SEFIZA-3560 file (N, C-alpha, C; in Angstrom, 3 decimals):
REM SEFIZA-3560
<numar><xx>0.863</xx><yy>-1.167</yy><zz>0.000</zz><atom>N</atom></numar>
<numar><xx>0.000</xx><yy>0.000</yy><zz>0.000</zz><atom>CA</atom></numar>
<numar><xx>0.910</xx><yy>1.230</yy><zz>0.000</zz><atom>C</atom></numar>
<numar><xx>0.681</xx><yy>2.130</yy><zz>-0.956</zz><atom>N</atom></numar>
<numar><xx>1.492</xx><yy>3.341</yy><zz>-0.980</zz><atom>CA</atom></numar>
<numar><xx>0.770</xx><yy>4.463</yy><zz>-0.233</zz><atom>C</atom></numar>
<numar><xx>1.417</xx><yy>5.610</yy><zz>-0.138</zz><atom>N</atom></numar>
<numar><xx>0.852</xx><yy>6.725</yy><zz>0.629</zz><atom>CA</atom></numar>
<numar><xx>-0.480</xx><yy>7.187</yy><zz>0.070</zz><atom>C</atom></numar>
<numar><xx>-0.607</xx><yy>7.210</yy><zz>-1.243</zz><atom>N</atom></numar>
<numar><xx>-1.846</xx><yy>7.663</yy><zz>-1.872</zz><atom>CA</atom></numar>
<numar><xx>-2.999</xx><yy>6.718</yy><zz>-1.518</zz><atom>C</atom></numar>
<numar><xx>-2.747</xx><yy>5.413</yy><zz>-1.569</zz><atom>N</atom></numar>
<numar><xx>-3.778</xx><yy>4.434</yy><zz>-1.213</zz><atom>CA</atom></numar>
<numar><xx>-4.139</xx><yy>4.542</yy><zz>0.258</zz><atom>C</atom></numar>
<numar><xx>-3.122</xx><yy>4.681</yy><zz>1.107</zz><atom>N</atom></numar>
<numar><xx>-3.368</xx><yy>4.802</yy><zz>2.543</zz><atom>CA</atom></numar>
<numar><xx>-4.183</xx><yy>6.057</yy><zz>2.850</zz><atom>C</atom></numar>
<numar><xx>-3.866</xx><yy>7.146</yy><zz>2.176</zz><atom>N</atom></numar>
<numar><xx>-4.620</xx><yy>8.386</yy><zz>2.364</zz><atom>CA</atom></numar>
<numar><xx>-6.080</xx><yy>8.197</yy><zz>1.962</zz><atom>C</atom></numar>
<numar><xx>-6.292</xx><yy>7.497</yy><zz>0.868</zz><atom>N</atom></numar>
<numar><xx>-7.650</xx><yy>7.253</yy><zz>0.389</zz><atom>CA</atom></numar>
<numar><xx>-8.443</xx><yy>6.393</yy><zz>1.369</zz><atom>C</atom></numar>
<numar><xx>-7.815</xx><yy>5.370</yy><zz>1.903</zz><atom>N</atom></numar>
<numar><xx>-8.486</xx><yy>4.449</yy><zz>2.829</zz><atom>CA</atom></numar>
<numar><xx>-8.775</xx><yy>5.109</yy><zz>4.174</zz><atom>C</atom></numar>
<numar><xx>-7.849</xx><yy>5.920</yy><zz>4.673</zz><atom>N</atom></numar>
<numar><xx>-7.978</xx><yy>6.481</yy><zz>6.021</zz><atom>CA</atom></numar>
<numar><xx>-8.599</xx><yy>7.867</yy><zz>6.060</zz><atom>C</atom></numar>
<numar><xx>-8.553</xx><yy>8.583</yy><zz>4.931</zz><atom>N</atom></numar>
<numar><xx>-9.034</xx><yy>9.963</yy><zz>4.929</zz><atom>CA</atom></numar>
<numar><xx>-8.011</xx><yy>10.944</yy><zz>5.477</zz><atom>C</atom></numar>
<numar><xx>-6.806</xx><yy>10.471</yy><zz>5.694</zz><atom>N</atom></numar>
<numar><xx>-5.714</xx><yy>11.318</yy><zz>6.182</zz><atom>CA</atom></numar>
<numar><xx>-4.980</xx><yy>11.868</yy><zz>4.955</zz><atom>C</atom></numar>
<numar><xx>-4.616</xx><yy>13.137</yy><zz>4.994</zz><atom>N</atom></numar>
<numar><xx>-3.920</xx><yy>13.747</yy><zz>3.859</zz><atom>CA</atom></numar>
<numar><xx>-2.614</xx><yy>13.004</yy><zz>3.570</zz><atom>C</atom></numar>
<numar><xx>-2.304</xx><yy>12.809</yy><zz>2.288</zz><atom>N</atom></numar>
<numar><xx>-1.076</xx><yy>12.127</yy><zz>1.899</zz><atom>CA</atom></numar>
<numar><xx>0.146</xx><yy>12.845</yy><zz>2.454</zz><atom>C</atom></numar>
<numar><xx>0.112</xx><yy>14.171</yy><zz>2.485</zz><atom>N</atom></numar>
<numar><xx>1.242</xx><yy>14.929</yy><zz>3.044</zz><atom>CA</atom></numar>
<numar><xx>1.457</xx><yy>14.599</yy><zz>4.516</zz><atom>C</atom></numar>
<numar><xx>0.378</xx><yy>14.421</yy><zz>5.254</zz><atom>N</atom></numar>
<numar><xx>0.485</xx><yy>14.061</yy><zz>6.665</zz><atom>CA</atom></numar>
<numar><xx>1.124</xx><yy>12.688</yy><zz>6.810</zz><atom>C</atom></numar>
<numar><xx>0.692</xx><yy>11.743</yy><zz>6.000</zz><atom>N</atom></numar>
<numar><xx>1.263</xx><yy>10.395</yy><zz>6.042</zz><atom>CA</atom></numar>
<numar><xx>2.749</xx><yy>10.458</yy><zz>5.704</zz><atom>C</atom></numar>
<numar><xx>3.102</xx><yy>11.225</yy><zz>4.691</zz><atom>N</atom></numar>
<numar><xx>4.507</xx><yy>11.389</yy><zz>4.305</zz><atom>CA</atom></numar>
<numar><xx>5.315</xx><yy>11.977</yy><zz>5.458</zz><atom>C</atom></numar>
<numar><xx>4.788</xx><yy>13.012</yy><zz>6.093</zz><atom>N</atom></numar>
<numar><xx>5.494</xx><yy>13.630</yy><zz>7.222</zz><atom>CA</atom></numar>
<numar><xx>5.663</xx><yy>12.658</yy><zz>8.381</zz><atom>C</atom></numar>
<numar><xx>4.657</xx><yy>11.815</yy><zz>8.634</zz><atom>N</atom></numar>
<numar><xx>4.784</xx><yy>10.807</yy><zz>9.681</zz><atom>CA</atom></numar>
<numar><xx>5.897</xx><yy>9.829</yy><zz>9.343</zz><atom>C</atom></numar>
<numar><xx>5.943</xx><yy>9.371</yy><zz>8.100</zz><atom>N</atom></numar>
<numar><xx>6.987</xx><yy>8.433</yy><zz>7.691</zz><atom>CA</atom></numar>
<numar><xx>8.376</xx><yy>9.048</yy><zz>7.789</zz><atom>C</atom></numar>
<numar><xx>8.481</xx><yy>10.317</yy><zz>7.425</zz><atom>N</atom></numar>
<numar><xx>9.778</xx><yy>10.999</yy><zz>7.456</zz><atom>CA</atom></numar>
<numar><xx>10.183</xx><yy>11.436</yy><zz>8.859</zz><atom>C</atom></numar>
<numar><xx>9.230</xx><yy>11.453</yy><zz>9.786</zz><atom>N</atom></numar>
<numar><xx>9.522</xx><yy>11.877</yy><zz>11.154</zz><atom>CA</atom></numar>
<numar><xx>9.623</xx><yy>13.384</yy><zz>11.296</zz><atom>C</atom></numar>
<numar><xx>8.984</xx><yy>14.130</yy><zz>10.387</zz><atom>N</atom></numar>
<numar><xx>9.086</xx><yy>15.583</yy><zz>10.411</zz><atom>CA</atom></numar>
<numar><xx>7.924</xx><yy>16.263</yy><zz>11.120</zz><atom>C</atom></numar>
<numar><xx>7.011</xx><yy>15.485</yy><zz>11.670</zz><atom>N</atom></numar>
<numar><xx>5.856</xx><yy>16.040</yy><zz>12.370</zz><atom>CA</atom></numar>
<numar><xx>6.151</xx><yy>16.099</yy><zz>13.868</zz><atom>C</atom></numar>
<numar><xx>6.004</xx><yy>17.286</yy><zz>14.449</zz><atom>N</atom></numar>
<numar><xx>6.287</xx><yy>17.449</yy><zz>15.875</zz><atom>CA</atom></numar>
<numar><xx>5.214</xx><yy>16.791</yy><zz>16.751</zz><atom>C</atom></numar>
<numar><xx>3.955</xx><yy>16.930</yy><zz>16.364</zz><atom>N</atom></numar>
<numar><xx>2.850</xx><yy>16.349</yy><zz>17.140</zz><atom>CA</atom></numar>
<numar><xx>2.093</xx><yy>15.357</yy><zz>16.266</zz><atom>C</atom></numar>
<numar><xx>2.168</xx><yy>14.114</yy><zz>16.644</zz><atom>N</atom></numar>
<numar><xx>1.482</xx><yy>13.052</yy><zz>15.910</zz><atom>CA</atom></numar>
<numar><xx>0.107</xx><yy>12.864</yy><zz>16.541</zz><atom>C</atom></numar>
<numar><xx>-0.925</xx><yy>12.839</yy><zz>15.713</zz><atom>N</atom></numar>
<numar><xx>-2.291</xx><yy>12.668</yy><zz>16.219</zz><atom>CA</atom></numar>
<numar><xx>-2.594</xx><yy>11.186</yy><zz>16.385</zz><atom>C</atom></numar>
<numar><xx>-2.827</xx><yy>10.790</yy><zz>17.626</zz><atom>N</atom></numar>
<numar><xx>-3.070</xx><yy>9.374</yy><zz>17.923</zz><atom>CA</atom></numar>
<numar><xx>-4.234</xx><yy>8.782</yy><zz>17.119</zz><atom>C</atom></numar>
<numar><xx>-5.351</xx><yy>9.520</yy><zz>16.932</zz><atom>N</atom></numar>
<numar><xx>-6.425</xx><yy>8.935</yy><zz>16.120</zz><atom>CA</atom></numar>
<numar><xx>-5.964</xx><yy>8.613</yy><zz>14.689</zz><atom>C</atom></numar>
<numar><xx>-5.077</xx><yy>9.439</yy><zz>14.127</zz><atom>N</atom></numar>
<numar><xx>-4.552</xx><yy>9.165</yy><zz>12.791</zz><atom>CA</atom></numar>
<numar><xx>-3.711</xx><yy>7.893</yy><zz>12.803</zz><atom>C</atom></numar>
<numar><xx>-2.881</xx><yy>7.748</yy><zz>13.818</zz><atom>N</atom></numar>
<numar><xx>-2.034</xx><yy>6.565</yy><zz>13.914</zz><atom>CA</atom></numar>
<numar><xx>-2.898</xx><yy>5.316</yy><zz>14.074</zz><atom>C</atom></numar>
<numar><xx>-3.962</xx><yy>5.419</yy><zz>14.846</zz><atom>N</atom></numar>
<numar><xx>-4.878</xx><yy>4.288</yy><zz>15.019</zz><atom>CA</atom></numar>
<numar><xx>-5.541</xx><yy>3.929</yy><zz>13.689</zz><atom>C</atom></numar>
<numar><xx>-5.916</xx><yy>4.939</yy><zz>12.888</zz><atom>N</atom></numar>
<numar><xx>-6.509</xx><yy>4.679</yy><zz>11.579</zz><atom>CA</atom></numar>
<numar><xx>-5.505</xx><yy>3.992</yy><zz>10.656</zz><atom>C</atom></numar>
<numar><xx>-4.261</xx><yy>4.430</yy><zz>10.704</zz><atom>N</atom></numar>
<numar><xx>-3.208</xx><yy>3.818</yy><zz>9.884</zz><atom>CA</atom></numar>
<numar><xx>-3.007</xx><yy>2.366</yy><zz>10.302</zz><atom>C</atom></numar>
<numar><xx>-2.988</xx><yy>2.119</yy><zz>11.606</zz><atom>N</atom></numar>
<numar><xx>-2.823</xx><yy>0.749</yy><zz>12.103</zz><atom>CA</atom></numar>
<numar><xx>-3.961</xx><yy>-0.146</yy><zz>11.612</zz><atom>C</atom></numar>
<numar><xx>-5.182</xx><yy>0.334</yy><zz>11.703</zz><atom>N</atom></numar>
<numar><xx>-6.330</xx><yy>-0.462</yy><zz>11.261</zz><atom>CA</atom></numar>
<numar><xx>-6.281</xx><yy>-0.714</yy><zz>9.754</zz><atom>C</atom></numar>
<numar><xx>-5.937</xx><yy>0.303</yy><zz>8.995</zz><atom>N</atom></numar>
<numar><xx>-5.936</xx><yy>0.175</yy><zz>7.536</zz><atom>CA</atom></numar>
<numar><xx>-4.840</xx><yy>-0.763</yy><zz>7.035</zz><atom>C</atom></numar>
<numar><xx>-3.726</xx><yy>-0.809</yy><zz>7.737</zz><atom>N</atom></numar>
<numar><xx>-2.586</xx><yy>-1.615</yy><zz>7.288</zz><atom>CA</atom></numar>
<numar><xx>-2.507</xx><yy>-2.970</yy><zz>7.976</zz><atom>C</atom></numar>
<numar><xx>-3.251</xx><yy>-3.147</yy><zz>9.070</zz><atom>N</atom></numar>
<numar><xx>-3.170</xx><yy>-4.396</yy><zz>9.821</zz><atom>CA</atom></numar>
<numar><xx>-1.912</xx><yy>-4.479</yy><zz>10.667</zz><atom>C</atom></numar>
<numar><xx>-1.288</xx><yy>-3.343</yy><zz>10.888</zz><atom>N</atom></numar>
<numar><xx>-0.056</xx><yy>-3.269</yy><zz>11.675</zz><atom>CA</atom></numar>
<numar><xx>-0.425</xx><yy>-2.938</yy><zz>13.121</zz><atom>C</atom></numar>
<numar><xx>0.164</xx><yy>-3.629</yy><zz>14.098</zz><atom>N</atom></numar>
<numar><xx>-0.148</xx><yy>-3.308</yy><zz>15.494</zz><atom>CA</atom></numar>
<numar><xx>0.170</xx><yy>-1.850</yy><zz>15.826</zz><atom>C</atom></numar>
<numar><xx>-0.732</xx><yy>-1.198</yy><zz>16.523</zz><atom>N</atom></numar>
<numar><xx>-0.551</xx><yy>0.199</yy><zz>16.916</zz><atom>CA</atom></numar>
<numar><xx>0.753</xx><yy>0.381</yy><zz>17.680</zz><atom>C</atom></numar>
<numar><xx>1.057</xx><yy>-0.539</yy><zz>18.592</zz><atom>N</atom></numar>
<numar><xx>2.285</xx><yy>-0.442</yy><zz>19.389</zz><atom>CA</atom></numar>
<numar><xx>3.519</xx><yy>-0.412</yy><zz>18.492</zz><atom>C</atom></numar>
<numar><xx>3.508</xx><yy>-1.204</yy><zz>17.413</zz><atom>N</atom></numar>
<numar><xx>4.659</xx><yy>-1.245</yy><zz>16.512</zz><atom>CA</atom></numar>
<numar><xx>4.848</xx><yy>0.096</yy><zz>15.821</zz><atom>C</atom></numar>
<numar><xx>3.738</xx><yy>0.728</yy><zz>15.417</zz><atom>N</atom></numar>
<numar><xx>3.831</xx><yy>2.036</yy><zz>14.767</zz><atom>CA</atom></numar>
<numar><xx>4.350</xx><yy>3.076</yy><zz>15.753</zz><atom>C</atom></numar>
<numar><xx>3.857</xx><yy>3.051</yy><zz>16.973</zz><atom>N</atom></numar>
<numar><xx>4.227</xx><yy>4.070</yy><zz>17.953</zz><atom>CA</atom></numar>
<numar><xx>5.640</xx><yy>3.902</yy><zz>18.495</zz><atom>C</atom></numar>
<numar><xx>6.095</xx><yy>2.649</yy><zz>18.642</zz><atom>N</atom></numar>
<numar><xx>7.372</xx><yy>2.427</yy><zz>19.326</zz><atom>CA</atom></numar>
<numar><xx>8.408</xx><yy>1.686</yy><zz>18.492</zz><atom>C</atom></numar>
<numar><xx>7.959</xx><yy>0.984</yy><zz>17.468</zz><atom>N</atom></numar>
<numar><xx>8.867</xx><yy>0.138</yy><zz>16.701</zz><atom>CA</atom></numar>
<numar><xx>9.023</xx><yy>-1.247</yy><zz>17.296</zz><atom>C</atom></numar>
<numar><xx>8.345</xx><yy>-1.503</yy><zz>18.412</zz><atom>N</atom></numar>
<numar><xx>8.402</xx><yy>-2.808</yy><zz>19.077</zz><atom>CA</atom></numar>
<numar><xx>7.126</xx><yy>-3.585</yy><zz>18.784</zz><atom>C</atom></numar>
<numar><xx>7.298</xx><yy>-4.880</yy><zz>18.474</zz><atom>N</atom></numar>
<numar><xx>6.121</xx><yy>-5.727</yy><zz>18.297</zz><atom>CA</atom></numar>
<numar><xx>5.512</xx><yy>-5.988</yy><zz>19.669</zz><atom>C</atom></numar>
<numar><xx>4.175</xx><yy>-5.923</yy><zz>19.772</zz><atom>N</atom></numar>
<numar><xx>3.540</xx><yy>-6.211</yy><zz>21.060</zz><atom>CA</atom></numar>
<numar><xx>3.750</xx><yy>-7.676</yy><zz>21.433</zz><atom>C</atom></numar>
<numar><xx>3.873</xx><yy>-7.924</yy><zz>22.708</zz><atom>N</atom></numar>
<numar><xx>4.057</xx><yy>-9.280</yy><zz>23.222</zz><atom>CA</atom></numar>
<numar><xx>2.761</xx><yy>-9.770</yy><zz>23.842</zz><atom>C</atom></numar>
<numar><xx>2.442</xx><yy>-11.003</yy><zz>23.564</zz><atom>N</atom></numar>
<numar><xx>1.283</xx><yy>-11.633</yy><zz>24.194</zz><atom>CA</atom></numar>
<numar><xx>1.620</xx><yy>-11.864</yy><zz>25.669</zz><atom>C</atom></numar>
<numar><xx>0.609</xx><yy>-12.046</yy><zz>26.519</zz><atom>N</atom></numar>
<numar><xx>0.879</xx><yy>-12.267</yy><zz>27.943</zz><atom>CA</atom></numar>
<numar><xx>1.841</xx><yy>-13.427</yy><zz>28.207</zz><atom>C</atom></numar>
<numar><xx>1.860</xx><yy>-14.443</yy><zz>27.325</zz><atom>N</atom></numar>
<numar><xx>2.750</xx><yy>-15.580</yy><zz>27.540</zz><atom>CA</atom></numar>
<numar><xx>4.149</xx><yy>-15.333</yy><zz>26.969</zz><atom>C</atom></numar>
<numar><xx>4.395</xx><yy>-14.118</yy><zz>26.454</zz><atom>N</atom></numar>
<numar><xx>5.708</xx><yy>-13.782</yy><zz>25.919</zz><atom>CA</atom></numar>
<numar><xx>5.855</xx><yy>-14.061</yy><zz>24.439</zz><atom>C</atom></numar>
<numar><xx>4.882</xx><yy>-14.744</yy><zz>23.854</zz><atom>N</atom></numar>
<numar><xx>4.911</xx><yy>-15.034</yy><zz>22.425</zz><atom>CA</atom></numar>
<numar><xx>4.435</xx><yy>-13.796</yy><zz>21.676</zz><atom>C</atom></numar>
<numar><xx>5.121</xx><yy>-13.456</yy><zz>20.589</zz><atom>N</atom></numar>
<numar><xx>4.705</xx><yy>-12.268</yy><zz>19.845</zz><atom>CA</atom></numar>
<numar><xx>3.494</xx><yy>-12.529</yy><zz>18.961</zz><atom>C</atom></numar>
<numar><xx>3.099</xx><yy>-13.791</yy><zz>18.823</zz><atom>N</atom></numar>
<numar><xx>1.888</xx><yy>-14.120</yy><zz>18.089</zz><atom>CA</atom></numar>
<numar><xx>2.015</xx><yy>-14.077</yy><zz>16.588</zz><atom>C</atom></numar>
<numar><xx>3.179</xx><yy>-13.757</yy><zz>16.070</zz><atom>N</atom></numar>
<numar><xx>3.335</xx><yy>-13.620</yy><zz>14.622</zz><atom>CA</atom></numar>
<numar><xx>3.254</xx><yy>-14.952</yy><zz>13.895</zz><atom>C</atom></numar>
<numar><xx>3.736</xx><yy>-16.009</yy><zz>14.502</zz><atom>N</atom></numar>
<numar><xx>3.795</xx><yy>-17.291</yy><zz>13.807</zz><atom>CA</atom></numar>
<numar><xx>2.413</xx><yy>-17.765</yy><zz>13.381</zz><atom>C</atom></numar>
<numar><xx>1.399</xx><yy>-17.484</yy><zz>14.174</zz><atom>N</atom></numar>
<numar><xx>0.056</xx><yy>-17.923</yy><zz>13.833</zz><atom>CA</atom></numar>
<numar><xx>-0.475</xx><yy>-17.179</yy><zz>12.608</zz><atom>C</atom></numar>
<numar><xx>-0.045</xx><yy>-15.943</yy><zz>12.419</zz><atom>N</atom></numar>
<numar><xx>-0.521</xx><yy>-15.153</yy><zz>11.292</zz><atom>CA</atom></numar>
<numar><xx>0.431</xx><yy>-15.212</yy><zz>10.114</zz><atom>C</atom></numar>
<numar><xx>1.723</xx><yy>-15.127</yy><zz>10.409</zz><atom>N</atom></numar>
<numar><xx>2.723</xx><yy>-14.982</yy><zz>9.360</zz><atom>CA</atom></numar>
<numar><xx>4.073</xx><yy>-15.295</yy><zz>9.971</zz><atom>C</atom></numar>
<numar><xx>4.906</xx><yy>-15.994</yy><zz>9.224</zz><atom>N</atom></numar>
<numar><xx>6.224</xx><yy>-16.308</yy><zz>9.758</zz><atom>CA</atom></numar>
<numar><xx>7.163</xx><yy>-15.115</yy><zz>9.710</zz><atom>C</atom></numar>
<numar><xx>6.770</xx><yy>-14.043</yy><zz>9.029</zz><atom>N</atom></numar>
<numar><xx>7.573</xx><yy>-12.819</yy><zz>8.956</zz><atom>CA</atom></numar>
<numar><xx>7.144</xx><yy>-11.909</yy><zz>10.096</zz><atom>C</atom></numar>
<numar><xx>8.042</xx><yy>-11.597</yy><zz>11.039</zz><atom>N</atom></numar>
<numar><xx>7.636</xx><yy>-10.772</yy><zz>12.171</zz><atom>CA</atom></numar>
<numar><xx>7.376</xx><yy>-9.319</yy><zz>11.817</zz><atom>C</atom></numar>
<numar><xx>7.829</xx><yy>-8.848</yy><zz>10.623</zz><atom>N</atom></numar>
<numar><xx>7.539</xx><yy>-7.479</yy><zz>10.230</zz><atom>CA</atom></numar>
<numar><xx>6.190</xx><yy>-7.422</yy><zz>9.549</zz><atom>C</atom></numar>
<numar><xx>5.395</xx><yy>-6.403</yy><zz>9.841</zz><atom>N</atom></numar>
<numar><xx>4.097</xx><yy>-6.265</yy><zz>9.198</zz><atom>CA</atom></numar>
<numar><xx>4.242</xx><yy>-6.144</yy><zz>7.681</zz><atom>C</atom></numar>
<numar><xx>3.325</xx><yy>-6.758</yy><zz>6.963</zz><atom>N</atom></numar>
<numar><xx>3.360</xx><yy>-6.732</yy><zz>5.504</zz><atom>CA</atom></numar>
<numar><xx>2.501</xx><yy>-5.596</yy><zz>4.976</zz><atom>C</atom></numar>
<numar><xx>2.679</xx><yy>-5.294</yy><zz>3.709</zz><atom>N</atom></numar>
<numar><xx>1.812</xx><yy>-4.328</yy><zz>3.049</zz><atom>CA</atom></numar>
<numar><xx>2.281</xx><yy>-2.896</yy><zz>3.143</zz><atom>C</atom></numar>
<numar><xx>3.452</xx><yy>-2.659</yy><zz>3.696</zz><atom>N</atom></numar>
<numar><xx>3.946</xx><yy>-1.302</yy><zz>3.792</zz><atom>CA</atom></numar>
<numar><xx>4.839</xx><yy>-0.999</yy><zz>2.608</zz><atom>C</atom></numar>
<numar><xx>4.981</xx><yy>0.273</yy><zz>2.308</zz><atom>N</atom></numar>
<numar><xx>5.850</xx><yy>0.669</yy><zz>1.209</zz><atom>CA</atom></numar>
<numar><xx>7.290</xx><yy>0.330</yy><zz>1.539</zz><atom>C</atom></numar>
<numar><xx>8.138</xx><yy>0.390</yy><zz>0.534</zz><atom>N</atom></numar>
<numar><xx>9.545</xx><yy>0.064</yy><zz>0.720</zz><atom>CA</atom></numar>
<numar><xx>10.286</xx><yy>1.143</yy><zz>1.512</zz><atom>C</atom></numar>
<numar><xx>9.640</xx><yy>2.266</yy><zz>1.757</zz><atom>N</atom></numar>
<numar><xx>10.285</xx><yy>3.343</yy><zz>2.511</zz><atom>CA</atom></numar>
<numar><xx>10.589</xx><yy>2.860</yy><zz>3.919</zz><atom>C</atom></numar>
<numar><xx>11.705</xx><yy>3.305</yy><zz>4.489</zz><atom>N</atom></numar>
<numar><xx>12.025</xx><yy>2.874</yy><zz>5.846</zz><atom>CA</atom></numar>
<numar><xx>10.972</xx><yy>3.363</yy><zz>6.832</zz><atom>C</atom></numar>
<numar><xx>10.674</xx><yy>2.523</yy><zz>7.790</zz><atom>N</atom></numar>
<numar><xx>9.686</xx><yy>2.870</yy><zz>8.808</zz><atom>CA</atom></numar>
<numar><xx>10.415</xx><yy>3.476</yy><zz>9.990</zz><atom>C</atom></numar>
<numar><xx>10.014</xx><yy>4.662</yy><zz>10.367</zz><atom>N</atom></numar>
<numar><xx>10.613</xx><yy>5.355</yy><zz>11.504</zz><atom>CA</atom></numar>
<numar><xx>9.566</xx><yy>5.375</yy><zz>12.603</zz><atom>C</atom></numar>
<numar><xx>9.805</xx><yy>4.661</yy><zz>13.703</zz><atom>N</atom></numar>
<numar><xx>8.811</xx><yy>4.684</yy><zz>14.788</zz><atom>CA</atom></numar>
<numar><xx>8.555</xx><yy>6.113</yy><zz>15.226</zz><atom>C</atom></numar>
<numar><xx>7.281</xx><yy>6.449</yy><zz>15.416</zz><atom>N</atom></numar>
<numar><xx>6.944</xx><yy>7.802</yy><zz>15.793</zz><atom>CA</atom></numar>
<numar><xx>6.674</xx><yy>7.915</yy><zz>17.282</zz><atom>C</atom></numar>
<numar><xx>6.927</xx><yy>6.872</yy><zz>18.024</zz><atom>N</atom></numar>
<numar><xx>6.653</xx><yy>6.878</yy><zz>19.459</zz><atom>CA</atom></numar>
<numar><xx>7.492</xx><yy>7.861</yy><zz>20.240</zz><atom>C</atom></numar>
<numar><xx>8.590</xx><yy>8.284</yy><zz>19.685</zz><atom>N</atom></numar>
<numar><xx>9.434</xx><yy>9.234</yy><zz>20.387</zz><atom>CA</atom></numar>
<numar><xx>8.958</xx><yy>10.657</yy><zz>20.199</zz><atom>C</atom></numar>
<numar><xx>7.975</xx><yy>10.838</yy><zz>19.347</zz><atom>N</atom></numar>
<numar><xx>7.378</xx><yy>12.136</yy><zz>19.115</zz><atom>CA</atom></numar>
<numar><xx>6.256</xx><yy>12.339</yy><zz>20.127</zz><atom>C</atom></numar>
<numar><xx>5.837</xx><yy>13.564</yy><zz>20.277</zz><atom>N</atom></numar>
<numar><xx>4.713</xx><yy>13.850</yy><zz>21.156</zz><atom>CA</atom></numar>
<numar><xx>3.437</xx><yy>13.452</yy><zz>20.440</zz><atom>C</atom></numar>
<numar><xx>2.654</xx><yy>12.582</yy><zz>21.044</zz><atom>N</atom></numar>
<numar><xx>1.406</xx><yy>12.114</yy><zz>20.446</zz><atom>CA</atom></numar>
<numar><xx>0.257</xx><yy>12.853</yy><zz>21.089</zz><atom>C</atom></numar>
<numar><xx>-0.582</xx><yy>13.455</yy><zz>20.239</zz><atom>N</atom></numar>
<numar><xx>-1.723</xx><yy>14.236</yy><zz>20.750</zz><atom>CA</atom></numar>
<numar><xx>-2.925</xx><yy>13.347</yy><zz>20.923</zz><atom>C</atom></numar>
//
């Protein structure tokens, strides 16, 4: 899914999505990040922190869905966790 498709699915401006990917946005809107997570099937925690969420038993749960621990369907652009930014 590219930025244009993601913008269309979520209703978030493509420029905003681009700025989130580049890490140039000072205040990240949590509702936007939640919409991106839902649209891409990527765990919200992974988008915010770069860490895969752990199940209570310590298993990351990826094997049941996919043997690749990285979320699929993202553009080839590097993913920069936005959790270090201020989330509104």
